Structure formats: C-alpha cells, structure tokens
C-alpha positions as CSV (number, residue, x, y, z in Angstrom):
1,M,9.5,-4.8,-21.2
2,K,6.1,-5.4,-19.7
3,V,6.0,-7.3,-16.4
4,T,3.4,-8.1,-13.8
5,A,3.8,-7.1,-10.2
6,E,4.7,-10.7,-9.4
7,Q,7.4,-10.7,-12.0
8,L,8.7,-7.4,-10.8
9,Y,8.9,-8.7,-7.3
10,E,10.8,-11.8,-8.5
11,K,13.3,-9.7,-10.4
12,L,13.8,-7.3,-7.5
13,V,14.1,-9.9,-4.7
14,N,15.4,-13.1,-6.3
15,D,17.4,-11.8,-9.3
16,Y,18.6,-8.4,-8.1
17,K,18.8,-9.6,-4.5
18,I,17.9,-6.4,-2.8
19,V,17.2,-7.9,0.6
20,G,20.3,-7.3,2.8
21,Q,21.7,-4.5,0.6
22,R,22.8,-1.2,2.1
23,G,22.3,2.3,0.8
24,R,23.4,5.7,2.1
25,I,21.6,9.1,1.9
26,T,23.7,12.2,1.4
27,F,22.9,15.8,0.7
28,Q,25.4,18.2,-0.9
29,L,25.1,22.0,-1.0
30,K,28.2,23.6,-2.5
31,D,31.2,22.1,-0.8
32,I,29.4,20.6,2.2
33,I,28.3,17.0,2.0
34,L,26.0,15.7,4.7
35,E,25.2,12.1,5.6
36,V,21.6,11.9,6.5
37,E,20.7,9.7,9.5
38,T,17.0,10.7,10.0
39,K,14.2,8.5,8.7
40,D,12.0,11.3,7.5
41,T,12.9,11.0,3.8
42,V,13.7,7.3,3.5
43,G,10.3,6.1,2.2
44,N,10.2,8.7,-0.6
45,L,13.8,8.1,-1.6
46,I,13.3,4.3,-1.8
47,Q,10.3,4.9,-4.0
48,E,12.4,7.1,-6.3
49,W,15.1,4.4,-6.3
50,I,12.5,1.8,-7.3
51,K,11.5,4.1,-10.2
52,A,15.2,4.4,-11.3
53,W,15.7,0.7,-11.0
54,M,12.7,0.0,-13.2
55,I,14.1,2.4,-15.8
56,K,17.5,0.7,-15.7
57,E,15.8,-2.7,-16.1
58,N,13.7,-1.4,-19.1
59,I,10.5,-2.2,-17.2
60,E,7.4,-0.5,-18.7
61,F,5.4,1.7,-16.4
62,S,3.7,5.1,-16.1
63,N,3.0,7.4,-13.2
64,P,-0.2,9.1,-12.3
65,P,-0.5,12.8,-13.5
66,H,-0.3,14.0,-9.9
67,T,2.2,12.7,-7.4
68,Q,-0.4,12.1,-4.7
69,D,-2.7,10.1,-7.0
70,F,-3.2,6.4,-6.9
71,P,-1.3,4.2,-7.8
72,D,2.4,5.0,-7.6
73,F,3.1,3.0,-10.7
74,Q,0.9,1.6,-13.5
75,L,2.6,-1.5,-15.0
76,D,0.0,-2.1,-17.7
77,S,-0.3,0.8,-20.1
78,D,-2.9,-1.0,-22.2
79,D,-5.4,-1.6,-19.4
80,N,-5.8,0.9,-16.5
81,R,-7.6,-1.8,-14.5
82,T,-4.6,-4.0,-14.1
83,G,-0.9,-3.5,-13.1
84,L,-1.7,-1.1,-10.2
85,L,1.3,-1.0,-7.9
86,E,1.7,1.0,-4.7
87,V,5.1,1.2,-2.9
88,K,5.1,1.4,0.9
89,C,8.1,1.6,3.2
90,F,8.5,1.3,7.0
91,D,11.0,1.0,9.7
92,Y,11.5,-2.7,10.2
93,D,12.5,-2.2,13.9
94,A,9.1,-0.8,14.6
95,S,5.5,-1.7,13.6
96,P,4.3,-0.7,10.2
97,N,2.7,2.7,10.5
98,F,2.2,3.9,6.9
99,D,-1.1,5.0,5.6
100,I,-2.7,2.6,3.2
101,A,-5.3,5.1,2.1
102,A,-7.5,7.9,3.4
103,F,-10.7,6.3,4.7
104,L,-13.2,8.6,2.9
105,A,-11.2,8.8,-0.3
106,Y,-10.9,5.0,-0.4
107,R,-14.7,4.8,0.2
108,R,-15.3,7.0,-2.9
109,S,-12.6,5.4,-5.0
110,L,-14.0,1.8,-4.7
111,L,-17.3,2.9,-6.0
112,T,-15.7,4.4,-9.1
113,Y,-12.7,2.0,-9.4
114,P,-13.6,-1.3,-7.7
115,F,-10.8,-3.0,-9.5
116,R,-8.5,-1.1,-7.2
117,L,-9.0,-4.1,-4.9
118,D,-6.7,-6.0,-7.2
119,S,-3.8,-3.6,-6.6
120,N,-0.5,-4.9,-5.4
121,Y,1.5,-3.3,-2.6
122,L,5.3,-3.6,-2.8
123,I,6.3,-3.2,0.8
124,I,9.9,-2.6,1.8
125,G,11.0,-2.9,5.4
126,Y,14.3,-1.1,6.2
127,A,16.5,-0.4,9.2
128,M,18.8,2.6,9.8
129,E,22.3,1.8,11.0
130,G,23.9,5.2,11.4
131,A,23.7,6.7,7.9
132,D,23.2,3.3,6.3
133,V,19.7,2.2,5.1
134,V,19.6,-1.6,5.2
135,I,16.8,-3.4,3.3
136,K,15.5,-6.0,5.7
137,D,12.7,-7.6,3.8
138,V,10.4,-7.0,0.8
139,W,6.8,-8.2,0.4
140,L,4.2,-8.2,-2.4
141,K,0.7,-8.1,-0.9
142,K,-3.0,-7.3,-1.6
143,V,-4.8,-4.8,0.5
144,W,-6.7,-7.5,2.4
145,E,-3.4,-9.3,3.3
146,I,-2.1,-6.2,5.1
147,T,-5.2,-5.0,6.9
148,C,-7.1,-6.3,9.9
149,P,-9.6,-5.4,12.6
150,S,-8.7,-3.4,15.8
151,E,-10.0,-3.4,19.3
152,A,-12.6,-0.7,18.6
153,W,-13.2,-0.9,14.8
154,D,-13.9,-3.6,12.3
155,L,-11.1,-2.2,10.2
156,R,-7.9,-0.9,11.7
157,C,-7.6,2.9,11.1
158,N,-5.8,5.9,12.5
159,V,-8.5,7.5,14.6
160,K,-8.6,11.2,15.5
161,Q,-11.3,12.5,17.8
162,G,-13.4,9.5,17.3
163,E,-13.1,9.6,13.5
164,P,-11.2,7.1,11.3
165,T,-8.9,9.1,9.0
166,N,-6.5,6.7,7.4
167,I,-6.5,2.9,6.9
168,R,-3.5,1.4,8.8
169,P,-1.7,-1.9,8.3
170,A,-1.6,-5.0,10.3
171,K,1.7,-6.6,11.3
172,W,1.1,-9.2,8.7
173,Y,4.6,-10.8,9.0
174,D,4.3,-11.6,12.7
175,N,1.0,-13.5,13.1
176,H,2.1,-15.5,16.1
177,R,2.4,-12.4,18.4
178,T,-0.3,-10.4,16.8
179,K,-3.8,-10.4,18.3
180,F,-5.6,-9.2,15.2
181,K,-4.8,-11.2,12.0
182,P,-5.1,-10.0,8.4
183,F,-8.3,-10.7,6.5
184,N,-8.5,-13.9,4.5
185,N,-9.8,-12.4,1.3
186,A,-11.1,-9.2,-0.4
187,T,-14.7,-9.9,0.6
188,E,-13.7,-9.9,4.3
189,F,-11.9,-6.7,3.8
190,V,-14.7,-4.8,2.1
191,T,-17.2,-6.2,4.6
192,A,-15.1,-4.9,7.4
193,F,-14.8,-1.5,5.6
194,D,-18.6,-1.4,5.3
195,S,-19.0,-2.3,9.0
196,T,-16.6,0.5,10.0
197,Q,-18.5,3.2,8.0
198,R,-21.6,2.0,9.7
199,Q,-19.9,2.3,13.1
200,W,-18.9,5.9,12.3
201,S,-21.6,8.5,13.1
202,R,-20.5,10.7,10.1
203,T,-21.2,7.9,7.5
204,A,-23.6,5.6,9.4
205,R,-26.8,7.5,8.2
206,D,-25.4,8.5,4.8
207,P,-27.7,7.1,2.1
208,E,-24.6,6.0,0.1
209,T,-23.6,3.8,3.0
210,S,-26.7,1.7,2.7
211,T,-25.9,0.5,-0.8
212,W,-22.1,0.9,-0.8
213,L,-21.1,-2.7,-0.3
214,K,-23.6,-4.0,-2.8
215,N,-22.5,-1.5,-5.4
216,V,-18.8,-2.2,-4.8
217,I,-19.3,-6.0,-5.3
218,K,-21.5,-5.4,-8.4
219,G,-19.1,-2.8,-9.8
220,Y,-16.2,-5.2,-9.3
221,K,-18.0,-7.9,-11.3
222,K,-18.8,-5.4,-14.1
223,A,-15.2,-4.1,-14.3
224,T,-13.3,-7.4,-14.1
225,G,-15.8,-10.1,-15.2
226,R,-15.1,-11.9,-11.9
227,D,-16.9,-12.3,-8.7
228,L,-15.3,-10.8,-5.7
229,V,-13.9,-13.5,-3.4
C-alpha cells in the first residue's frame, strides 16, 4: 500500500493511537534478561519499530543503500523526489537536541537534491519512566518548521570552536516560551542557511557560496516545477 507521509502520520497517530502508549527495552544474553533504563538506544529502536510497524501495515517503502544515508525511508518508489521521510526522536522532558543534518553535507546536498526541502520529518517525543518508554507526542514537520535562528547565527547549529557542525532544531511546540521562533517557509530557511555560510569564515569566501542560494532556488524549480516559497 502506497501512502504519503501525511497519511502515514494519520494512520500512526489517529488510527493506531501511538501517543500515550508504553514500550519496554530488554536485552537477553543466555539466561540473563536485562531491562534497559538508559536513553542511549531509544531513538534507534523507535526507528526500527516504525519500520516493523510499516511492514505490519503493508506500507510500501524502501531504505537507502547505506544506513547513514538520507532519507530514513522512501515512501514513493516511483519517484525519488517525493516521499522522503526522516525519523527523529528526542527526550520530551528535555529540549530537542537531535541533529537535523551536518551543515556542510546539507549545503552540498541541496545543490544536487534541492527537492530535499520537501522532505517530511516524523518526530517522536518520548519519556523514560523506569524501564518504560512512553510516547508523549508525535509531529510531522518540514525542515523549516523545526529550525530557527540563534543568538549568534542566522540558523541554529551546534557550534564547535566557532564552526557550525550540525543543524539543530527549535523548540517548535513551545512558541510562547521560546525566544527564537521557527521559520515561516522554506525560503526563509534557505536564506538563513545562506546567511550562516556567509557568517562562517570557512565558507564565506568560497566561490560556491556566492551562487549557492540562487542555484538552490533555480534547482528546486527545475526539479519540482514549482517556485520555492
């Protein structure tokens, strides 16, 4: 069964009613069974559970050839420009701290695959209660709906020794208490990305930077037939 990301979200949240459900992580080696209470593996296990759930529901999907490649799931086997689905998980009792993408890799990727801007992010917030994993909330978002500026950079990133390494999320579900709000559209997001690469000394004078934004916008139009908005 072929579904869109929106239909998958509806099936998972409204039909399957995953929010509020509890799971438990155990590890067995010979006759010893251990209940795991650490959060280190929760995100990967939830992603594997999503895969198993899609198989059970007869949902069509494919995986990239390498586990670290983008996206986690391709929902449209007929068109690699659509149906791009990433799964992200975070501890609901803390702020989202997952990496959306490596900054330089994303920079290169949008030049080659500008339709990546249409990707959907299935985001699962969980809480640990002893050995129980409780699903607190689930969202389906675009990249520009989960990113924002920061105090020092036009795009919030994890910064090490003055260099942005990974794009980091906003706290999109708590706008009232968050100083920096998510972007309003994809154009705002890529413009902020461009401003950030111009802020960074490593990329500011790179010839690719001078034409990057124009080429991404032009490439998006060519790939999708639509203007970036």
